[in-house]
C-alpha positions, -999 to 999 in steps of 0.1 A, spaced: -440 562 -385 -474 561 -403 -483 531 -424 -479 537 -461 -498 514 -485 -487 511 -522 -513 498 -545 -501 481 -577 -469 470 -559 -463 442 -583 -460 467 -612 -429 485 -624 -437 518 -608 -450 504 -575 -420 482 -570 -396 512 -576 -415 534 -552 -411 508 -525 -374 504 -534 -369 542 -529 -390 543 -497 -366 518 -483 -333 529 -498 -336 566 -506 -360 577 -478 -350 552 -450 -386 542 -443 -387 510 -422 -401 479 -439 -427 474 -411 -442 508 -420 -448 498 -456 -477 478 -470 -473 463 -505 -507 457 -521 -517 439 -553 -546 419 -566 -521 390 -567 -499 390 -536 -480 359 -548 -460 383 -569 -449 402 -538 -428 375 -521 -396 395 -524 -412 423 -504 -425 400 -477 -389 387 -474 -379 422 -464 -405 424 -437 -431 443 -456 -467 435 -450 -487 423 -480 -524 430 -486 -548 421 -514 -562 451 -532 -583 445 -562 -600 476 -576 -624 453 -595 -637 440 -562 -647 472 -543 -663 454 -514 -629 443 -502 -612 477 -503 -622 493 -471 -609 464 -450 -577 464 -471 -571 501 -462 -577 498 -425 -549 513 -404 -534 531 -434 -524 567 -430 -509 573 -465 -524 555 -495 -506 556 -529 -533 549 -555 -514 539 -586 -537 543 -615 -554 511 -627 -543 495 -660 -580 490 -668 -584 518 -694 -621 525 -698 -629 513 -662 -606 535 -643 -631 562 -632 -654 536 -615 -625 516 -601 -607 546 -587 -639 561 -573 -644 528 -554 -609 531 -539 -614 567 -529 -647 559 -512 -631 530 -494 -602 552 -483 -626 576 -468 -645 548 -451 -613 535 -437 -603 570 -424 -571 570 -445 -551 601 -436 -540 612 -471 -545 598 -506 -517 601 -532 -526 595 -568 -506 589 -599 -523 610 -626 -508 624 -659 -495 657 -671 -522 682 -680 -550 657 -671 -577 683 -674 -566 696 -708 -546 668 -726 -557 655 -759 -545 620 -750 -576 598 -750 -574 585 -714 -567 619 -699 -604 624 -689 -602 593 -667 -574 609 -647 -592 643 -646 -623 626 -633 -603 607 -606 -586 640 -595 -620 656 -592 -633 627 -572 -603 628 -548 -609 666 -543 -646 660 -537 -639 633 -511 -627 657 -485 -595 636 -479 -561 653 -478 -544 646 -511 -512 647 -531 -516 643 -569 -486 633 -589 -491 642 -626 -466 619 -641 -448 627 -673 -440 605 -702 -417 577 -693 -384 573 -711 -393 536 -711 -421 544 -735 -394 547 -762 -391 509 -761 -423 509 -780 -416 535 -807 -378 533 -813 -370 497 -820 -394 495 -851 -380 529 -863 -344 515 -860 -354 483 -878 -371 502 -906 -348 532 -907 -380 553 -906 -401 568 -877 -437 575 -887 -452 602 -865 -478 629 -865 -462 647 -835 -447 673 -858 -425 698 -839 -442 689 -806 -418 681 -777 -418 656 -749 -401 662 -716 -393 625 -710 -385 613 -675 -371 579 -664 -396 558 -644 -370 554 -616 -368 592 -613 -406 594 -610 -406 567 -584 -379 584 -564 -399 617 -564 -431 599 -554 -413 581 -525 -400 614 -513 -435 629 -514 -449 599 -495 -422 599 -468 -424 636 -461 -457 650 -473 -465 687 -472 -495 697 -450 -515 713 -478 -533 696 -507 -509 697 -536 -505 687 -572 -470 680 -587 -460 677 -623 -433 651 -626 -413 655 -658 -379 665 -670 -368 701 -676 -354 692 -710 -378 684 -739 -372 669 -774 -390 665 -807 -392 631 -822 -367 643 -848 -342 652 -820 -348 619 -803 -342 601 -836 -309 620 -840 -298 611 -804 -306 574 -810 -288 575 -844 -257 590 -827 -256 563 -801 -263 532 -822 -247 545 -854 -277 539 -876 -297 566 -893 -334 571 -886 -355 592 -910 -386 609 -894 -416 607 -916 -442 634 -906 -478 624 -912 -513 637 -904 -532 620 -876 -554 603 -902 -525 590 -922 -509 577 -890 -541 560 -879 -546 543 -913 -510 532 -913 -513 516 -878 -544 498 -888 -528 486 -920 -499 470 -901 -523 451 -878 -529 474 -848 -564 468 -835 -589 493 -846 -598 502 -810 -562 506 -800 -549 526 -829 -568 559 -820 -552 558 -786 -517 555 -800 -524 583 -825 -536 605 -796 -502 603 -780 -488 621 -811 -518 645 -812 -511 654 -776 -474 657 -782 -480 681 -811 -503 702 -789 -476 704 -762 -494 682 -736 -462 664 -727 -440 694 -725 -451 712 -693 -423 731 -676 -418 719 -641 -389 711 -617 -411 693 -592 -395 659 -598 -359 671 -593 -370 691 -563 -387 662 -546 -360 637 -554 -332 661 -544 -310 645 -570 -302 652 -607 -326 635 -631 -315 610 -657 -308 627 -690 -324 614 -722 -290 608 -738 -278 588 -708 -309 567 -709 -305 560 -746 -269 551 -741 -276 528 -712 -304 511 -731 -288 511 -766 -291 474 -772 -328 473 -763 -336 503 -783 -317 489 -813 -341 459 -812 
């Protein structure tokens, strides 16, 4: 089988993709390459017979050699917000230089229209991939259910959830379900260039999520609807850095605009298994969400 390289293999998503390549797709360990800027974090994969390679997007001179012999490259988006366009472009150029057969990229829902502040970085990367001439598969990932670990515990502790999302809905999807879908797309790619939207087919307002959490943990949560400006001022007042707060507010702005509620059954179709429901996720993670 063709060699599949997973960048960011030490991260949560990369590790789960490798898990599903092995377990759900039956890909042999010797056909997988786990890549990270710190391969010391990948010892568990090496123990399974998976090849390790150093891939550091901040050191573009090393990338072409790291991608040699790779037919399918999963480019998991860098965590360097603000530097992603340059870093991803270097990886795309290196993939072309190394004659990679197909590039796979983890983008975000509605990358070209979303009001979330880092969306333009994904849109630019998608454009650069398309301009490269490489065969491509783009996974526009939805909002992880795991993101609720940031928003819900403070709301549970205070009994109040401050939001400017209004009646906007989010089609949350479990990270494991996204990884399963990506692994399926990697193991058996279509011939054409394709873009998938990976999210759930059920969407919820923050008020509906608060009600689900309250039902599971038996503690009421009041949703306090604010304007974007009020939310921004409140975040800064509680100590959120002034350069981070606008990004957090943009999550709610995008939610209100419907950017995280894009109808698609791509994830379930690729994974060929039912997706985790939001209530099941909340129930399974009740203790962590309760703080």
